[in-house]
C-alpha positions as CSV (number, residue, x, y, z in Angstrom):
1,X,76.2,123.7,108.7
2,X,79.3,121.0,109.8
3,X,76.6,118.2,108.3
4,X,77.2,119.5,104.6
5,X,80.3,120.4,104.9
6,X,81.4,116.7,105.7
7,X,79.1,115.7,103.2
8,X,81.5,116.7,101.4
9,X,84.8,116.7,101.7
10,X,83.7,112.9,102.1
11,X,82.9,113.1,98.3
12,X,85.7,114.9,97.5
13,X,87.7,112.6,99.5
14,X,85.6,109.4,97.5
15,X,86.3,111.1,94.3
16,X,89.1,110.9,94.9
17,X,90.2,107.7,96.2
18,X,88.4,105.9,92.5
19,X,90.9,103.2,91.5
20,X,90.3,105.5,88.0
21,X,93.0,108.3,88.7
22,X,96.4,107.6,88.1
23,X,97.6,108.4,91.7
24,X,95.3,105.6,93.5
25,X,95.1,102.9,90.3
26,X,97.3,100.3,92.3
27,X,95.0,100.6,95.7
28,X,92.4,99.4,94.7
29,X,89.1,99.5,95.8
30,X,89.5,99.9,99.5
31,X,89.6,102.8,100.1
32,X,87.3,104.0,98.4
33,X,85.0,101.1,99.2
34,X,85.8,102.6,103.4
35,X,84.7,106.1,102.5
36,X,81.7,105.0,100.8
37,X,80.9,103.4,104.0
38,X,82.0,106.6,106.3
39,X,80.2,108.7,103.2
40,X,76.4,107.2,104.3
41,X,76.9,106.7,107.8
42,X,77.4,110.6,108.3
43,X,74.0,111.0,105.5
44,X,72.1,109.1,108.2
45,X,73.8,110.6,110.2
46,X,73.4,114.2,109.2
47,X,69.2,113.3,108.3
48,X,68.6,112.0,112.4
49,X,69.8,115.6,113.4
50,X,72.9,113.6,114.9
51,X,75.5,115.8,113.5
């Protein structure tokens, strides 16, 4: 349950940090790349049963 909630929150944060949105256009790809990495780590931990 907690893993699913974390994945949903991270996906929404990743979509909000994409540089195609007006508020994040000047940020570049750094925030979305970092959030993508965190999302991959959380998905791996959920699949391994750690979360």
